[in-house]
Steps between C-alpha positions, in 0.01 A plus 500: 500500500612858438650717775289795383282603800227634271485168316487309832216724620317457170532119522381502861203718404404270213527196727291662776232608253480151351465350849231753594312430178514125564379550857210709368406227252516238777277707728253566217488131405444395862232766547322401180505133605347586839239723335411223253463256789276744687291563188468126442371456858242773441386348172451157659297641788125424492280677751136405548234762442356655816195719535582870508850442365624591152569231243830368631623378161461854366661640813799264467524578129524868589789428738675283243494797263641718777786256557572475130526878467709525816736236359523683168562835674775345713659358186492841329653665808776238526578521129522876540740460792712263292505751214614771741771271641625412150508866396673594824764235427550642150538850647755371753700329225495815290601711800792273588620515141476880505688518832780291353520725193487812717785378716714449189419854384585654835847347519600671176796741518282810454541825689305545827266749331414254223452220756269723707295586193478129409394412854228765491366372168513141625312591820236690305449215252492243783239700689281536190525127426419412862188718494391347168556148634304567818214642293510199266491252790222694672297496177549122467386447859202732461393332176505144636340597832236702317416205276471263798293750698268559204439125470403489869282810469308361202447167678388670823239700311379187320494303827288763674249487213498119519448503878212744456340271239547198727339683788201595283456135390518365855160379617382643832588277798 
């Protein structure tokens, strides 16, 4: 392996990001398996009709839909988090490469005035890139969270309408 500290940091960042991504996939797979098991239990459940109670098959169907949307929203949120992690890793790799190049530039035999001017330009460009990267990551997070939240909002509205319809169909006890 190279003795270049920037290259070592870049390799460590890539490795950490790959491990984090794999952990995220493992957690998502385990969560989806548990959710599928829970949904399967709900779908197998048969409840006898009782006077004054809503149709339990319809009621359970409503909750199955809720679980399906919750599962889908969780998947969207996790995929969004993975996208953010991947992009963050790319930004870190790019930054480490830029740091390495910057260090080479700063050890040049230029006069102190030229070096100071270079440092100022480098700091300005670094700051502007950092702000752009933070904005980009924030936009990615907001987009995925907004999509997941919208799915839940739509389902909640539908569920309330379905509960209202069930209540209206329920015979008096």
